[in-house]
N, C-alpha and C positions, 0 to 999 in steps of 0.2 A: 772634758777631753777636747783638745784641739789638735787636729792633724795637719801637718804640712807635707803633702805628698811629694815624693821625689821620683826621679826618672830611673833609679836603679833598684837593686834588691836589698840594700842595707836598710835595716829597721832599728831605730833607736828610740827608747822611751826615756824622757826626763820627767821626774815626778817628785811630788811632795804631798804630805798629808796636811789638810787644812783644819782638822779638828784639834781641840786642845783638852787638857784635863779640866774637869768641871770647876775647880776652885782657882784656876789660873787664867790670866788674860791670854796666854799663849804667844807672847811676842817672840820668844826664842823657839818654843815648841808649839806651833811651828809657823807662825807668820813669816819668820825670816826665810824659811825654806820655800814657802809659797811665793814670796817675792822673788827669790832666786829663779824659780821656774818661769815666772812671768818675764823677767829680764832676759833669760836665756831664749825664750820664744822671740822676743823683740830683736835680739842680736843675731839670731840664726835664721830669721825669716827669709833672707835673700842669699844665704850662704849654703854651701854644700848641696847644690840642686839635685844631686843624684841620691841623697839620703832621705828616707821616709822618716819624719819625726813625729812622735806622739808626745804631747805635753799634757800630763795627766795630774789631776788633783784628786787625791784619795780622801775618803772619809774613814772614820772608824779605826784608825791606826791605834789610838790610845787604849780602847777597851773592848770593843765588840768582837774583834778577831779572837781574843782570848776566850770569849764565850762560845766560840765555834760557829758564829754566824757568818754566812758568806757575803761579807761586805768589803768595802775598800779594795786594797790591792789584791786580797785573796779572791774576791769576786772578779776583778779585772783580769787577773792572770788565768783564772779558770775559763772565763768567757772567750779569751783571745789567745789561748795557748798555741794555736796553730800558726801564729804570726812569726815564730822563729826569730825573736829579737836578737840583734848582735850584742847589745848591752843595755843595761838599765842604770841610769844615773839618778841617785836619790839625794835630796837636800832635806836635812832634818836637823834642827837645833844648830844652826850655824851663826857665827858672829857673837857668841857670848863674850862679853867683856872679861878680860883677865883669864882667857882660856887658850889652850893649845888647839889649833885647828888641824884636823887630820883628814886623810882620805882612806876609808876602809875599802879594800878591793877584794872581791870574791871571784874565784875562778880566773885568776890572773893569767894562768897558762893559756887561756882561750883568747886573750887580748894581745894586740900588738904592743910592743914596748912604747912607753910614753913617759914624758917628763911632767912633773907637777912640783909646785912650790911647797907642798905639804908632805909631812912624813906619811909613807904608805903603811897601813896596818892591815891585818887580816880581816876577813869578813866578820861582821858583828852579829848578823841574824837577829837583830833586836827591833827591827822596824819593817818598813815596806820591802826592803831588800830580800827578806826571807822567802817571800812568795815567788819572786823571780828566780832565786837560787834553786828552789824546789824543782823548777823546770829546766835547770842547767844553764840559765842565762848568767853571763858575767855581770857583776854589779860593782858600782862605784858609789860610795856614800860619803858625801861631804858632811862633816860633823865637828862640833867643838867639844873638847874634853876639858871640863872645868873641875877644879878641886871642890868648889862650893857649887852644888847643883841647885839652881833656883827654879828649874822647870818643874811643873806639876805642883807649884806653890803660888800663892798670891804675889810673890816677888817677880814672877815671870812677866815683866813689863818692858816697854820700849827703852826705859832708862838703863836696862841691863845689857843692851846690845851695843856693839861697836860697828857702826855703819861702814867704816872703811874695811873692816874684816869681811863684811858681807859683800862689798864691791869686789874685794880681792878674790873671794871665793868664786864669784861669777866669772871674773876675768880668767882665773885658772881653769874653771870648768869649760869655758869656750875653747881655750887652747887645747885642753885634753880631748875634747870632742873633735876638734879639727884633726888632731894627731891620729885618733882611733878611726876616723872616717875616711882618711885618705888612703 
């Protein structure tokens, strides 16, 4: 967890899980998302000085939460539920080559209008977003939809990623963050 305090009351979490399935290298799921959060932290460090940013890397997204263990984003949201976040932006499985990149939005009615280069889809509740949603927090999840799913397999390597798509995702996420925080 890295926090960038702001002068105002707005609280935003940008996160990704860093664990991967045991048989995969985890390039797409989810080294790509982890890299996006690191780049977001770098790009936003001097922007939006009124916003309190939390850059969070979760463990245990892949398996432990399903076992009912209080780890990862489940533990984080339980420990910090009093923070009343304005939104959670999740990066998970982005930049898959030959995939459609999308933005899943949960509780859109609680967000200001914003423009994105990606098709907006409804909430997925299949990753770290579900624990924020349980608290009523609006969520935005950058994700790639691929016909052939190589994540959770030995094929989840850096060779399956499109680096320009990952850069485009971060560029869009910065723009969306600016829109929602102004």
